[in-house]
C-alpha positions as CSV (number, residue, x, y, z in Angstrom):
1,M,148.3,201.8,24.4
2,G,149.7,204.2,21.9
3,A,148.8,204.6,18.2
4,K,149.3,206.8,15.3
5,S,147.4,207.3,12.0
6,G,147.8,204.3,9.7
7,D,148.3,201.7,12.6
8,R,145.9,198.8,12.9
9,L,143.6,198.3,15.9
10,V,143.0,194.6,16.5
11,V,140.2,193.5,18.9
12,E,140.2,189.8,19.8
13,G,136.9,187.9,20.2
14,H,135.9,186.8,23.6
15,T,134.4,183.5,22.5
16,A,134.7,181.0,19.6
17,E,131.6,182.6,18.0
18,Q,133.1,186.1,18.1
19,H,135.8,186.8,15.5
20,R,138.8,189.0,15.6
21,R,138.0,192.5,14.3
22,E,140.5,194.9,12.7
23,A,140.3,198.6,11.9
24,V,142.7,201.2,10.5
25,V,143.4,204.1,12.8
26,L,142.4,207.3,11.0
27,E,143.0,209.8,13.7
28,V,144.3,209.8,17.3
29,R,142.3,212.2,19.5
30,G,144.1,211.6,22.8
31,A,147.4,213.0,24.0
32,D,150.6,211.2,23.1
33,G,148.9,208.5,21.0
34,E,146.3,207.6,23.6
35,P,142.6,206.8,22.9
36,P,140.1,207.7,21.7
37,Y,140.8,206.7,18.1
38,L,138.8,207.4,15.0
39,V,138.9,204.1,13.1
40,R,137.6,202.6,9.9
41,W,136.5,199.0,10.3
42,A,136.9,196.3,7.5
43,D,133.2,196.8,6.5
44,G,133.8,200.5,5.9
45,H,132.1,201.9,9.0
46,E,133.9,204.6,10.9
47,G,133.6,205.3,14.6
48,L,135.3,206.6,17.7
49,V,136.8,203.8,19.8
50,F,138.0,203.6,23.4
51,P,139.8,200.2,23.2
52,G,139.5,197.7,26.0
53,P,141.9,195.2,27.4
54,D,141.1,192.7,24.6
55,A,142.6,195.1,22.0
56,H,146.1,195.9,20.8
57,I,147.8,198.1,18.2
58,V,149.8,196.8,15.2
59,P,152.2,199.4,13.9
60,A,151.8,200.4,10.2
């Protein structure tokens, strides 16, 4: 997985009750676009994320 600032991180829900979550990548802290990513979630919270296999990047 490779990202750059401005891309979107999309995390799919595992069940029908869990919804898809999206965040904007603010900063890439790994080498060559690799995680961890500093992101801002839709609710305004920011955090450091190591995405799992249920996540993908949507280019800006």
